[in-house]
N, C-alpha and C positions, 0 to 999 in steps of 0.2 A: 215459325213465326208466332209470337205471343199475340193473342187477340183478346182485347178486353171483352169480358163476357157480359157486362151489364146485367141487371139494371142497378147494381150496387155502385158505390163510388169507385172512381179510378184510384188505384193504389200506387203512389209514387214514392220511391225510396230516395232519400238524400244521403249519398255516400260522401263523407267528408271528414274534416278535422274539427278543431275547436270552434271554427267559424260556423260550422253546421251544428255541432253538439250543443252550443250555447254556453260556452265557458263564462262563469261568473253570473249567469242569469238563471231565472226560474225556468223550469221545463216549458211552460206555456209562452215564454218569451224567446225561445230559441228559433232559429230560422225556419225549420220545418213547420213548427206549430204556428208561427206568425204568418207564414205563407198559406197554410191551410185555412186559417181564419179569414184572411183577405180573399182567398179564392171563394170561400163560402159566401162572403158578402157580395161577391160578384156573380153568384148563382151557380158556381161549379161544385159538383159533388166529388170531392177529392180527399182521400186519406193519405196524409204524409207520414212516412215511416223514417224515424231519425236513426241513421247509421253513421252519425258523427262520433268520432273519438278524439278527444283532445290530445295533441301531440303527434297525431298520426301523420305518416309520410305517404308518398305514392307507393312505396314498397309495402307498407302496412295495408294500404288499400287493396293491393293485389291479393294479400293473404285473406282478406275479408270478402272478396267477391262471391265466393261460394255461399256464404251466409245470406248475402243479398239475394242471390238467385233462389235460394231455398224459400225466401219470403214471397216469392212469386209476384213481384211488383209488375205493374203495367208499364212502368217507365222508371228511369233513374236520372236524377240530377247529380252530376259528378263535380264535386268541389274538393280538389286536393292539389297540393303543391306548395302551399305557403311554408310548411315546415322544411321541405327540401331546400327552398330558397334561403330560409333563415340559417340553415346549417351549411350553406354553401355547396350543396351536392351538385355534381355535374348535371347541367340541363339535359344532356343526352340520356342520363340515367332516369331522370324524372319522366322524360318523354317516353322512354321504352316501357316504364311501368304503367303510365297512363294508357299507352297504346294496348298493352296487354289487358288492362281492366276493360277497356272499351271492346276489345275483341272478344273477351269472354262473355260479356253481357250480350253483345250482338249475336254471338253464336247461339244464344238461347232465345233469340228473337226479341230481346228487351230493348226498346228505344232508349237512347241516351241523349241528354242535353248536357253540354260541357260548359263549365264556367271557368274563365281564365283567372290567372293570378300573376302578380308582379313581384319581383324581388324588392326588398327594402333598399333605399338609396345607398346605404353604406357598402353595398356589395360591388359597386362600380358600374359604370355605364355599359361596358361590353357584356358583363354577366347579366345585367338587367335586360338588355336587348335580346340576348340569346334565350333567356328564360321566358320572356314574354312571347317569343316567337313559337314556342312549343304548341300553344293552344290553337291558334288559327291553322297551323300546319296539320294538327290532328283532326280538327273539324273538317278541313278540306279533304283529308285522306279518307275519312269515314262518312262524309256527308252528314255531319251533325249540326244541329242548331247550337250556336256559340253565343254566350253572353260574355263579352270580351274581358271584363274585370269585375270579379265578384264584389269587391269593396268600392266600386265606383261611387263617388260622392260622399264616402264615409272615411276612407283612409286619410290619415293626417289631420282630421278634424277633432280637436280635443273635446268638443261638445258631444260628439257621437261615439267616443271611445272610452273604455275603462282607463284608469290611471296608467296602466302599462303601455298605453298608446297603440296596442296591437289588436285588441279584441273589442268589437262593437258593444255599446250599451244596448238596452232594450230599444231605445229610440233609434240607435244606429241600425239595428236589425230591421226595424220598421221602414227605415229609409232604403235599405237594400231591397226589401220586399217591394216597395213602391216602384223602384227603378227596374227590377227584374221581371215584374209582373207581366208586361206585354209579351216578353219572350216566353215565359212559362205558359201563358194562355195559348200562344201559337204552338208551342210544343205539345200541349194537351190535344189540340186539334189534329196534330200529326199522328196521334196514337190510334191504331186501327180499332174499330169497334165491331162487335158481332151484330149483324142485322137480325 
């Protein structure tokens, strides 16, 4: 079991794709940096580590877990699956990869917070439902805190996305942070600390 040593900041790794990496944004506008800034404003001592890579899939995430573990984070926010859905990969494959990532992290005693993803509308209703179901199923299996949809309140809003319609602007990232913040704060409280 990984136990936060204190008194330094909690170190939280964000393992994800372009939505975490900050595609089209300055480094200080990316999700991990924006989240760290907002947590600091709320009195939390947290160092966010950006393990986002644009274009990454759940399979890519599996190949990068060992690097995350070597960074010795106190917890991980897992945001992957958007590129699997865009490419029409089988939901069962994405689920198996996410399950493996979670299992590897938990085997090292690293707490995980899972963020859900949805397929774009053009993939069809059945595919969309099957893909969306991955995340609550994995959260229930592993007993994880789940933020149901990473892009809640941002997806489909032209004012909050870059011209490609897929990637949030800096304002969009701030909206994601605003919405996810209560769940992140609850996740931080779940992380064991040394007395």
